[in-house]
N, C-alpha and C positions, 0 to 999 in steps of 0.2 A: 781935203780929200786926197790931193796929190801927195801930201806928206805921208799919209797912211799907206799909200801905195808904195812909196819909196821905202818905208820901213819894212813892209812885207817882202819886197824884193830883196832888201838887204838881209833880212833874216833867212830867206830862202838861199841866198848865196852862201851865207855863213854855214848853215846846216848842210847844204849840198857839198860845199867845199870840204867841210870836216869829214863827211862820210866818204868822199872820194879819196881824201888823203889817208884816212884810217884804213880803208879797204886795201889800198895799194901798199901802204907801209906794212900792214899785217902779212901780205903776200911776200914782200921783200924780206922781212925778218923772220917770217914763220917757216921758211924753208920750202914753201910750195913753189912750183914752177921751175922753169929752166933758166939757164944763164942768158939765153937769147932774149928772154922777156924782161930782163933787168932794165935796159934803157927805157922801155915803155913804162914800166912801173915807176921809175924815178921821175919821168916826165909827167905822168899823171898825178903823182904825189905833189910835185911842184905846182902843177896847174890847180890842184885843190887848195894849196896855200895861197895862190893868187886869188882864187874865188873868195876865200876867207877875208883877204885884205880888201877886195872890192866891196864885199858885203859890209864889213865893219865901217868903211868910209860912207857907204850909203846910209847906214844906221846913224852914224854921227851927224851926217848932213840932215837927216830927217828930224833928229832930236833938236839940232840947232835951229831948224826952221820953226819948230813948235815953240821953242823958248823965246825966240826973237820976234 
């Protein structure tokens, strides 16, 4: 039961982090917004990448616990 919860949380982190990164990268490279928003957009894109990394580790841990 806990393994399934870990997998769901991992997938949520991966999907949420991907959406966060894509949204802010599109605004960075799409030409929208001002120069003063650039550090915020870069930080949020990096945070989304961190969420993807955390989620992938949770997914790997959940799969490992199911197999072992």
